[in-house]
C-alpha positions in Angstrom: -9.1 -8.7 6.7 -6.7 -10.6 4.6 -5.4 -8.9 1.3 -7.7 -9.4 -1.6 -6.7 -9.7 -5.2 -7.7 -7.0 -8.0 -7.1 -6.2 -11.3 -6.4 -2.7 -13.1 -8.2 -2.1 -16.5 -6.6 -0.7 -19.9 -8.3 2.6 -18.6 -6.8 2.5 -15.5 -10.1 1.7 -13.6 -9.7 -0.4 -10.3 -12.9 -2.4 -8.9 -12.7 -2.5 -5.1 -14.2 -5.7 -3.7 -17.8 -5.1 -2.3 -16.8 -6.4 1.1 -14.3 -3.8 1.2 -16.4 -1.1 0.0 -19.2 -1.9 2.8 -16.6 -2.0 5.7 -15.3 1.4 4.3 -18.5 3.0 3.9 -17.5 4.0 0.2 -21.0 4.5 -2.0 -20.8 4.9 -5.7 -20.1 8.6 -6.9 -18.3 9.4 -3.3 -15.0 11.3 -3.8 -11.9 9.5 -2.7 -8.2 10.8 -2.0 -5.3 8.9 -3.0 -1.8 8.8 -2.1 1.2 7.2 -2.7 3.3 6.6 0.2 6.6 4.4 0.7 4.9 1.8 -2.2 1.8 1.8 -0.8 -1.5 3.2 -2.5 -3.9 4.7 0.2 -7.8 5.5 -0.5 -9.7 6.9 2.0 -12.9 9.1 1.6 -12.2 12.5 0.9 -13.1 15.1 3.3 -16.5 16.9 2.9 -16.2 20.8 2.0 -17.2 22.4 5.0 -20.6 24.5 4.7 -21.3 28.0 7.1 
């Protein structure tokens, strides 16, 4: 996938393009883990809590 442009609003919100959300399996309300490493912001679904 080619890089896509996005803009952060004044509240710090970033809209992830629908094609990226679809390919990544992201859904509204889904918790995400964010990481800043070596100049790159990484976003991935947060692990689900383990239930016993």
